[in-house]
C-alpha positions as CSV (number, residue, x, y, z in Angstrom):
1,X,154.0,88.1,74.5
2,X,154.2,89.0,70.8
3,X,157.0,90.4,68.8
4,X,155.5,94.1,69.1
5,X,155.2,93.8,73.0
6,X,159.4,92.6,73.0
7,X,159.9,95.7,70.5
8,X,159.2,98.6,73.0
9,X,160.3,99.4,76.3
10,X,158.2,97.4,78.9
11,X,156.0,100.1,81.5
12,X,155.7,99.5,84.8
13,X,151.7,98.2,83.7
14,X,153.5,95.7,81.2
15,X,156.2,94.3,84.0
16,X,152.9,93.9,86.3
17,X,150.8,92.1,84.1
18,X,153.9,89.5,83.3
19,X,154.3,89.4,86.8
20,X,150.6,88.7,87.5
21,X,150.5,85.6,84.8
22,X,153.6,84.3,85.5
23,X,152.8,83.8,89.4
24,X,149.6,82.1,87.6
25,X,151.6,79.8,85.6
26,X,153.5,78.9,88.3
27,X,150.2,78.1,90.6
28,X,149.0,76.0,87.7
29,X,152.3,74.5,87.1
30,X,152.7,73.7,90.8
31,X,148.7,72.5,90.7
32,X,149.7,69.8,87.8
33,X,152.7,68.7,89.9
34,X,150.6,68.1,92.8
35,X,148.2,66.0,90.9
36,X,150.8,63.8,89.9
37,X,151.4,63.3,93.6
38,X,148.0,62.9,94.7
39,X,147.2,60.7,91.8
40,X,150.3,58.4,92.1
41,X,149.4,58.4,95.8
42,X,145.9,57.0,94.9
43,X,147.5,54.4,92.8
44,X,150.0,52.9,95.7
45,X,147.5,53.2,98.5
46,X,144.9,51.1,96.3
47,X,147.0,48.9,94.7
48,X,150.2,48.2,96.8
49,X,148.5,48.8,100.4
50,X,145.1,48.2,99.6
51,X,143.5,51.4,101.4
52,X,142.4,53.5,99.0
53,X,142.0,57.2,100.2
54,X,138.9,59.0,99.9
55,X,140.0,62.5,99.7
56,X,142.2,62.1,96.6
57,X,139.4,62.2,94.1
58,X,138.1,66.0,95.4
59,X,142.0,67.1,95.7
60,X,142.7,65.9,92.3
61,X,139.2,67.9,91.0
62,X,140.4,71.0,92.7
63,X,144.2,71.0,91.3
64,X,143.1,70.5,87.9
65,X,140.4,73.1,87.9
66,X,143.1,75.3,89.3
67,X,145.5,74.6,86.6
68,X,142.9,74.7,84.2
69,X,141.4,78.3,85.7
70,X,145.2,80.0,85.6
71,X,146.9,78.7,82.6
72,X,143.3,79.8,80.5
73,X,144.1,83.0,82.5
74,X,147.6,83.1,81.8
75,X,146.6,82.4,78.1
76,X,144.6,85.1,77.4
77,X,147.9,87.6,78.8
78,X,150.2,86.0,76.2
79,X,147.7,86.0,73.7
80,X,147.7,82.1,73.3
81,X,144.3,81.5,73.1
82,X,141.5,80.3,70.7
83,X,140.1,83.1,68.3
84,X,139.2,83.8,65.1
85,X,142.0,86.1,63.3
86,X,141.5,85.1,59.6
87,X,138.8,87.8,59.4
88,X,140.1,90.3,61.2
89,X,143.6,89.9,59.0
90,X,141.7,90.3,56.2
91,X,139.9,93.4,56.5
92,X,141.0,96.9,56.2
93,X,142.6,98.9,59.2
94,X,140.2,100.2,60.9
95,X,137.5,97.3,60.7
96,X,140.9,95.0,61.9
97,X,141.2,97.2,65.1
98,X,137.5,97.1,66.1
99,X,137.4,93.6,65.3
100,X,140.6,93.3,67.4
101,X,139.1,95.2,70.2
102,X,136.1,93.0,70.1
103,X,137.8,89.4,70.6
104,X,139.4,90.8,74.4
105,X,136.0,92.4,75.1
106,X,133.9,88.8,74.6
107,X,136.6,87.3,76.6
108,X,136.6,90.1,79.8
109,X,132.6,89.4,79.5
110,X,133.2,85.2,79.6
111,X,135.3,86.4,82.8
112,X,133.5,88.4,84.3
113,X,130.6,85.7,84.0
114,X,133.2,83.0,85.1
115,X,134.2,85.3,88.3
116,X,130.7,86.4,89.3
117,X,128.8,83.0,89.1
118,X,132.2,80.9,90.8
119,X,132.2,83.2,93.3
120,X,128.4,83.2,94.2
121,X,128.7,79.1,94.1
122,X,131.5,79.5,95.9
123,X,129.9,81.3,98.9
124,X,126.9,79.0,98.1
125,X,128.4,75.8,99.4
126,X,131.0,76.9,102.2
127,X,129.2,75.2,105.2
128,X,129.0,71.9,103.1
129,X,131.7,69.7,103.4
130,X,132.9,67.3,100.6
131,X,132.7,63.5,101.3
132,X,135.9,61.9,102.4
133,X,137.8,65.8,102.7
134,X,137.8,68.1,105.3
135,X,136.9,70.9,102.6
136,X,133.7,72.9,101.6
137,X,132.2,71.5,99.0
138,X,132.6,74.4,96.9
139,X,135.8,74.7,97.2
140,X,136.5,73.6,93.7
141,X,134.9,77.1,92.1
142,X,137.7,79.7,94.1
143,X,140.3,79.1,91.1
144,X,137.1,79.2,88.5
145,X,136.6,82.6,90.0
146,X,140.4,83.8,90.5
147,X,140.9,82.4,86.8
148,X,137.5,84.4,85.0
149,X,138.8,87.9,87.3
150,X,142.2,87.3,85.7
151,X,141.0,87.0,82.4
152,X,139.2,90.3,83.1
153,X,142.4,91.9,84.2
154,X,144.2,90.7,81.0
155,X,141.8,90.7,78.7
156,X,141.2,94.5,79.4
157,X,145.0,95.3,79.6
158,X,144.8,93.8,75.5
159,X,142.3,96.0,74.7
160,X,144.1,98.9,76.0
161,X,146.9,98.1,73.9
162,X,144.5,97.7,70.9
163,X,143.3,100.8,71.6
164,X,146.4,102.1,71.8
165,X,147.8,101.0,68.6
166,X,147.5,102.7,65.5
167,X,145.0,101.8,62.6
168,X,147.6,100.8,60.3
169,X,149.3,98.4,63.3
170,X,148.6,95.1,63.5
171,X,146.5,95.3,66.5
172,X,146.9,92.3,67.8
């Protein structure tokens, strides 16, 4: 959250967005911890027991995709994503507001594309099993779809904040 978010009393919508972001971060952290455990087991099984399990690689990819997708979505909410802010900061108040409004719109479009095509790819491969693991081949697209949907929600909320801010504010 930025300082501007902390200055005003939190609305129920803001608290809901914060809760959703915290849940996404919690799941991403759990996925990273799971990734450490799975890779640790892979090393022990391969070099100590000499019996390398086949399920570790697809599970690792799923956990990594989960951490990346949900972490990126939470970054949109906390405004810690990649962006080009120099032009907007150098512009006048009205152009600054327009440029700051364009950023969440671009993020929302990218998130919508990720959510849609991730969902299409997920449904397309549900009946095909991954070699070595009892999971659908397309399960890796589930976190991509969820992360994309969360990016849309958080970006539209950011847009709402920008549009509500007066033109003289930073509108970020």
